[in-house]
C-alpha positions in Angstrom: 9.3 -20.0 8.8 7.6 -17.4 6.5 8.8 -14.1 5.2 9.2 -10.9 7.3 8.9 -8.6 4.3 6.8 -8.8 1.2 7.5 -6.4 -1.6 5.1 -6.4 -4.5 6.4 -4.9 -7.8 4.0 -6.7 -10.1 2.3 -5.2 -13.1 -1.5 -5.2 -13.1 -3.1 -7.9 -15.1 -6.3 -10.0 -14.7 -4.1 -12.7 -13.1 -2.6 -10.4 -10.6 -5.7 -8.6 -9.4 -5.9 -9.0 -5.6 -3.1 -11.5 -5.7 -1.8 -10.0 -2.4 -4.5 -11.0 0.0 -5.1 -12.6 3.4 -4.0 -16.0 2.2 -0.6 -14.6 1.2 -0.4 -12.5 4.4 -1.0 -15.6 6.5 2.1 -17.2 5.0 4.2 -14.3 6.5 5.6 -14.1 10.0 3.6 -12.1 12.5 4.7 -8.4 12.7 5.9 -8.5 9.1 6.0 -5.5 6.7 4.3 -5.2 3.3 5.5 -2.9 0.6 3.7 -2.2 -2.6 5.6 -0.5 -5.4 3.8 -2.2 -8.2 0.1 -1.6 -8.8 -2.6 -0.8 -6.3 -5.2 -3.2 -7.7 -2.9 -6.2 -7.0 -3.7 -5.8 -3.3 -7.0 -6.6 -1.5 -7.0 -3.5 0.6 -9.7 -4.8 3.0 -7.5 -7.9 3.7 -4.5 -5.5 4.3 -6.7 -3.4 6.6 -7.7 -6.5 8.6 -4.1 -7.7 8.9 -3.0 -4.3 10.2 -5.9 -4.2 12.7 -5.0 -7.7 14.1 -1.3 -6.9 14.2 -0.6 -9.7 11.7 1.3 -7.0 9.9 3.5 -4.5 11.7 3.1 -2.0 8.9 2.7 -1.3 5.2 4.4 1.1 2.8 2.1 1.9 -0.1 3.5 3.6 -3.1 0.3 2.9 -5.0 -3.3 2.2 -4.0 -6.5 0.9 -5.7 -7.8 4.5 -6.1 -5.5 7.4 -6.5 -5.5 9.8 -4.9 -7.0 8.1 -1.9 -10.4 9.5 -0.9 -10.5 11.4 2.3 -12.7 8.8 3.9 -10.4 5.9 3.1 -9.5 3.7 6.2 -5.8 4.7 5.8 -6.8 8.2 6.9 -9.8 7.5 9.2 -8.9 4.4 11.1 -6.9 5.6 14.1 -5.8 2.1 15.0 -3.9 1.6 11.7 -3.1 4.9 10.1 0.2 5.2 11.9 1.2 1.8 10.6 0.9 2.9 6.9 3.5 5.0 5.1 2.2 6.5 1.8 4.7 7.5 -0.8 4.2 9.3 -4.1 4.4 6.9 -7.1 6.2 9.5 -9.4 9.7 8.6 -10.5 10.3 10.5 -13.7 12.3 13.7 -14.0 10.2 15.7 -16.5 9.9 19.4 -15.7 6.2 19.0 -15.1 6.8 16.2 -12.5 9.4 18.3 -10.7 7.0 21.2 -10.5 4.0 19.1 -9.4 5.8 16.8 -6.9 4.8 19.0 -4.0 1.2 19.2 -5.2 1.0 15.4 -5.4 2.5 14.9 -2.0 0.1 17.4 -0.5 -2.9 15.7 -2.2 -1.8 12.3 -0.9 -1.4 13.6 2.6 
């Protein structure tokens, strides 16, 4: 049996670019969940999209993405079949005054 959860917390390097892809998703159980708290460019987002469309993945939690903030025409926003399967979180964890003041702005931009 494969894994039901995959959590990526890798740094971005030339070796990790698109390391999370269809080949890796295929090793997982059907209806699995993918979580990315590492770097967006480590994920082949088109492979992720296809796995969500085909129900290979139950869902995904994306703390980061290839392009930030996501453009308004990104499939996460526009594809009605998958947008409810993706939870976007704000990749901001420090406690600087600026961050605390801007947190609401960043959340609004990501939504």
